[in-house]
C-alpha positions in Angstrom: 103.9 118.0 102.4 106.9 116.1 101.1 109.7 113.9 102.3 113.3 114.6 101.2 116.7 113.1 101.9 120.3 114.3 102.0 123.1 112.3 103.5 126.7 113.0 104.6 126.4 116.6 105.6 129.9 116.3 107.3 129.4 119.5 109.2 132.4 120.8 111.2 131.5 124.2 112.7 133.4 123.2 115.9 136.0 120.9 114.3 138.9 121.6 112.0 137.7 119.3 109.2 137.0 121.4 106.1 135.6 119.5 103.2 136.8 122.0 100.6 140.0 120.0 100.2 138.0 117.4 98.3 137.0 119.9 95.6 133.9 119.7 93.4 130.6 119.9 95.3 132.4 120.0 98.6 133.6 123.6 98.0 131.5 125.8 100.3 129.1 122.8 100.6 127.4 124.1 103.8 126.5 127.3 102.1 125.1 125.4 99.1 123.1 123.1 101.2 121.6 125.9 103.3 120.7 127.9 100.2 119.0 125.0 98.4 117.3 123.7 101.6 115.7 127.1 102.4 114.6 127.4 98.8 113.0 124.0 98.7 111.9 122.8 102.1 108.8 124.0 103.9 108.2 123.7 107.7 105.6 121.0 107.1 108.1 118.8 105.1 110.3 116.0 106.4 114.0 115.6 105.6 115.8 112.3 106.2 119.5 112.6 107.0 121.1 109.1 106.5 124.2 109.5 108.6 127.6 111.2 108.8 126.0 114.5 110.0 129.0 115.9 112.0 132.7 115.4 112.2 132.6 116.2 115.9 134.0 113.5 118.2 132.1 114.6 121.3 128.4 115.2 121.9 129.1 118.7 123.2 131.1 119.6 120.0 128.3 118.3 117.8 125.7 120.6 119.3 126.6 123.6 117.1 126.2 121.4 114.0 122.9 120.0 115.2 121.7 123.5 116.1 122.5 124.7 112.5 120.3 121.9 111.1 117.5 122.5 113.6 117.3 126.1 112.3 116.6 125.0 108.8 113.0 124.4 107.7 111.2 121.1 108.2 111.3 118.1 110.5 114.5 116.1 110.4 115.0 112.4 110.9 118.5 111.1 111.5 120.3 107.7 111.2 123.8 107.3 112.6 126.7 107.1 110.2 130.1 105.5 110.7 131.7 109.0 111.4 129.0 110.1 113.9 131.2 109.4 116.9 129.4 112.0 118.9 126.1 110.0 118.8 125.4 108.7 122.3 122.1 108.2 124.2 119.3 108.3 121.7 116.9 109.5 124.4 119.3 112.4 125.1 119.5 113.3 121.4 115.7 113.2 121.0 115.3 115.6 123.9 117.3 118.3 122.1 115.1 119.8 119.5 111.4 119.5 118.8 111.9 119.3 115.0 114.6 116.6 115.1 114.2 112.8 115.6 117.0 110.3 115.9 116.2 106.7 114.8 117.5 103.7 116.8 115.4 100.6 117.0 112.4 102.8 116.3 110.5 104.5 113.5 109.1 107.9 112.6 105.7 108.5 111.0 105.5 111.1 108.2 103.0 111.5 105.4 101.5 108.1 105.7 104.9 106.4 105.8 107.0 104.8 108.5 110.6 105.8 108.2 112.7 102.9 109.5 116.4 102.0 109.5 119.8 101.5 111.0 123.3 102.5 110.2 124.0 99.4 108.2 127.5 98.1 107.4 129.6 96.6 104.7 128.2 93.2 103.6 129.5 89.7 103.1 131.1 89.4 99.7 132.9 92.8 100.0 136.7 92.3 99.5 137.4 94.0 102.9 134.8 92.1 104.9 136.3 90.4 108.0 135.1 88.5 111.1 135.0 91.8 113.0 132.7 93.2 110.3 130.5 90.2 110.5 129.7 91.0 114.2 128.8 94.6 113.3 126.8 93.5 110.2 124.7 91.1 112.3 124.1 93.7 115.0 122.9 96.2 112.4 120.6 93.6 110.9 119.1 93.2 114.3 118.6 96.9 114.8 117.0 97.2 111.4 114.6 94.4 112.2 113.7 96.1 115.5 112.9 99.3 113.6 110.8 97.6 111.0 109.0 95.4 113.5 108.0 98.5 115.6 106.5 100.0 112.4 104.7 96.7 111.7 103.2 96.7 115.2 101.9 100.1 114.4 100.2 98.9 111.2 102.8 99.8 108.5 104.0 97.6 105.7 103.1 94.1 104.6 103.7 92.6 108.0 101.3 95.0 109.7 99.8 93.3 112.7 96.7 95.5 113.0 93.4 93.9 112.2 92.5 96.7 109.7 94.3 97.5 106.6 97.9 98.8 106.7 98.2 102.4 107.7 100.8 103.1 105.1 104.1 102.1 103.5 107.7 101.9 104.7 110.6 104.1 103.7 113.9 102.5 104.6 117.1 104.4 105.7 120.7 103.2 105.9 124.0 105.0 106.0 125.8 102.3 104.1 124.4 100.8 100.8 122.0 97.9 101.4 124.2 95.8 99.0 126.8 96.3 96.4 125.9 96.8 92.8 127.8 93.6 91.9 126.3 91.4 94.6 122.9 93.1 94.8 121.7 91.0 97.8 122.3 91.1 101.5 120.6 90.6 104.9 119.5 94.2 104.6 117.8 93.8 101.2 116.1 90.6 102.5 114.7 92.3 105.6 113.5 95.3 103.6 111.7 92.9 101.2 110.3 90.9 104.1 108.6 94.0 105.6 107.6 95.5 102.3 109.7 98.7 102.1 108.8 100.9 99.1 112.1 102.8 98.9 115.5 102.8 100.7 117.7 105.9 100.9 121.4 105.8 101.8 124.7 107.7 101.6 128.3 106.9 102.4 129.6 106.8 98.8 131.6 109.7 97.6 133.2 110.5 94.2 132.3 109.4 90.8 134.4 106.2 91.1 132.4 105.2 94.2 128.8 106.2 93.3 128.3 102.9 91.4 129.4 100.7 94.2 126.0 100.6 95.9 122.8 99.1 94.8 120.7 101.6 92.9 117.4 101.5 91.1 114.6 99.0 91.6 115.2 95.5 92.8 112.4 93.2 93.9 110.0 96.1 93.9 112.1 98.3 96.2 113.8 101.4 94.9 117.3 102.0 96.3 118.4 105.7 96.2 121.9 107.2 96.8 121.6 110.6 98.6 125.2 111.5 99.4 125.4 115.3 99.5 128.0 115.5 96.7 126.1 113.0 94.5 122.9 115.1 94.7 124.9 118.3 94.3 124.0 119.7 97.8 120.3 119.8 96.9 117.8 117.8 99.1 116.3 115.0 97.0 112.6 114.6 97.0 111.7 111.0 97.8 107.9 111.3 98.3 
């Protein structure tokens, strides 16, 4: 049993938003993803989807995209992306499909890991960061902490509150990078370090000029991994 990740599926089965116009890996990307997914993923595996799942604007329009994912092998764990405008009540979403779980202030247990996260946001130090961004940034920090604290209460990570040994490690998930490659530190990296995450997967960055804008590799014992669908060539990336 393994854990994989693939971000930014940008499905549009009910919306007129083809990704082929961006060329490269985006040409027929849904067919590529489906082919690779079915060749690699078993029903017992878990696939993390770090945001930007569907272009749909309304919940009803996103259902066809979500159904497409549900019919692929494995259990799926979702984080909201900045384009997931269809995402509404997490309880409603979690009642849709038995093999799909939507994270919000919560965590998901898989293979001895607690999968924790939030959408994230651009961080202080970014050239475009404004006062409005600061409000969203702080809200997402709070949501991330709630997710990680729930896992700690269940016995995961280095802040596990159980009297026995930790039940396992923590896998972090964000849609946005935890920090930029230049700044390399943010409230997100600090919280992940506080709770002892082993790895953090994210998406959001597209195109060779953008791939290097997010923190990648190992920093303070945490590995940061970009999993944007175009970056990983439409092939789910094995994380564990």
